[in-house]
C-alpha positions as a printed Julia matrix, in Angstrom:
109×3 Matrix{Float64}:
  14.1   -15.28  -22.8
  10.95  -16.42  -21.07
   9.08  -14.22  -18.6
   6.89  -15.39  -15.76
   3.45  -13.81  -16.04
   1.86  -15.87  -13.31
   0.1   -13.76  -10.7
  -1.43  -14.7    -7.39
  -4.29  -13.12   -5.5
  -3.62  -13.27   -1.79
  -6.47  -12.56    0.61
  -5.22  -10.17    3.26
  -8.31   -8.9     5.11
 -11.98   -8.14    5.05
 -12.71   -4.57    4.02
 -14.45   -3.82    7.33
 -11.22   -4.73    9.18
  -9.4    -1.7     7.74
 -10.56    1.69    9.02
 -11.12    4.48    6.51
  -7.93    6.57    6.37
  -6.24    3.74    8.27
  -3.61    1.11    7.56
  -2.56   -2.37    8.49
   0.48   -4.45    7.6
   0.89   -7.91    6.14
   3.99   -9.92    5.37
   4.13  -11.7     2.03
   7.27  -13.56    0.86
   9.46  -11.76    3.45
   8.2    -8.34    2.35
   6.21   -6.17    4.73
   3.37   -4.48    2.89
   1.28   -1.56    4.16
  -2.38   -1.74    3.19
  -4.26    1.57    3.24
  -7.97    2.3     3.03
  -8.69    5.73    1.61
 -11.61    7.95    2.6
 -13.48    6.91   -0.58
 -13.28    3.26    0.55
 -10.68    2.19   -2.01
  -7.65    0.15   -0.91
  -4.0     0.64   -1.87
  -0.9    -1.36   -0.96
   2.76   -0.3    -0.83
   6.0    -1.77    0.35
   6.1    -0.58    3.98
   9.25    1.54    3.84
   9.89    5.08    2.73
  12.51    5.32   -0.05
  14.28    8.08    1.93
  15.21    6.55    5.29
  13.05    3.42    5.48
  10.29    4.85    7.7
   7.24    2.62    8.16
   4.63    4.11    5.83
   1.88    2.24    7.7
   2.52    4.64   10.6
   2.13    7.72    8.41
  -0.91    9.91    7.88
  -3.04    9.52    4.77
  -3.85   12.78    3.04
  -5.88   12.44   -0.14
  -4.09    9.94   -2.36
  -0.73   10.11   -0.56
   0.75    8.92    2.7
   3.16   11.12    4.68
   6.2     9.27    5.98
   6.28    9.57    9.8
  10.05   10.23    9.86
  10.58   13.21    7.54
   7.15   13.91    6.02
   7.97   12.69    2.54
   4.72   12.25    0.59
   4.35    8.94   -1.24
   1.66    8.47   -3.9
  -0.51    5.54   -2.82
  -1.24    4.43   -6.4
   2.29    4.5    -7.83
   4.63    4.33   -4.84
   6.53    7.39   -6.12
   7.69   10.17   -3.83
   6.03   13.47   -4.66
   8.17   16.46   -5.66
  10.47   17.88   -4.59
  11.51   14.47   -3.25
  12.5    11.52   -5.44
  12.39    7.78   -5.01
   9.92    4.97   -5.25
   8.65    1.91   -3.41
   6.77   -1.04   -4.86
   3.03   -0.52   -5.28
   0.86   -3.63   -5.37
  -2.48   -3.93   -7.17
  -5.42   -4.62   -4.88
  -8.86   -6.06   -5.49
 -12.02   -6.02   -3.39
 -14.62   -8.75   -3.8
 -17.88   -6.79   -3.79
 -19.92   -9.77   -2.58
 -17.79  -10.95    0.34
 -15.84   -7.76    1.11
 -12.56   -9.71    0.93
  -9.46   -7.63    0.1
  -6.74   -9.17   -2.07
  -3.23   -8.14   -3.06
  -2.14   -9.24   -6.51
   1.47  -10.46   -6.54
């Protein structure tokens, strides 16, 4: 069996276009992705739906390294996409890169 290890870097924004502790959404290959900028300036990206009831995570509040779903306050880890205990479930987390020279933000697919 052969596996596809080809990855793509897709430019989604300039870093200064995403507020600290803010989010924006992008659509890539029919998937809506929430892009978050944490208070330390780092950027994380998750599939934009809570594993519980499908709430838009981009509309949730960032607290530390988690986002709170706006529907039922589930906390989703921004690095892994996993729901924090006592809840269970997971969404896809996407690697991100920031070009230090240009400030461009990329999602790695």
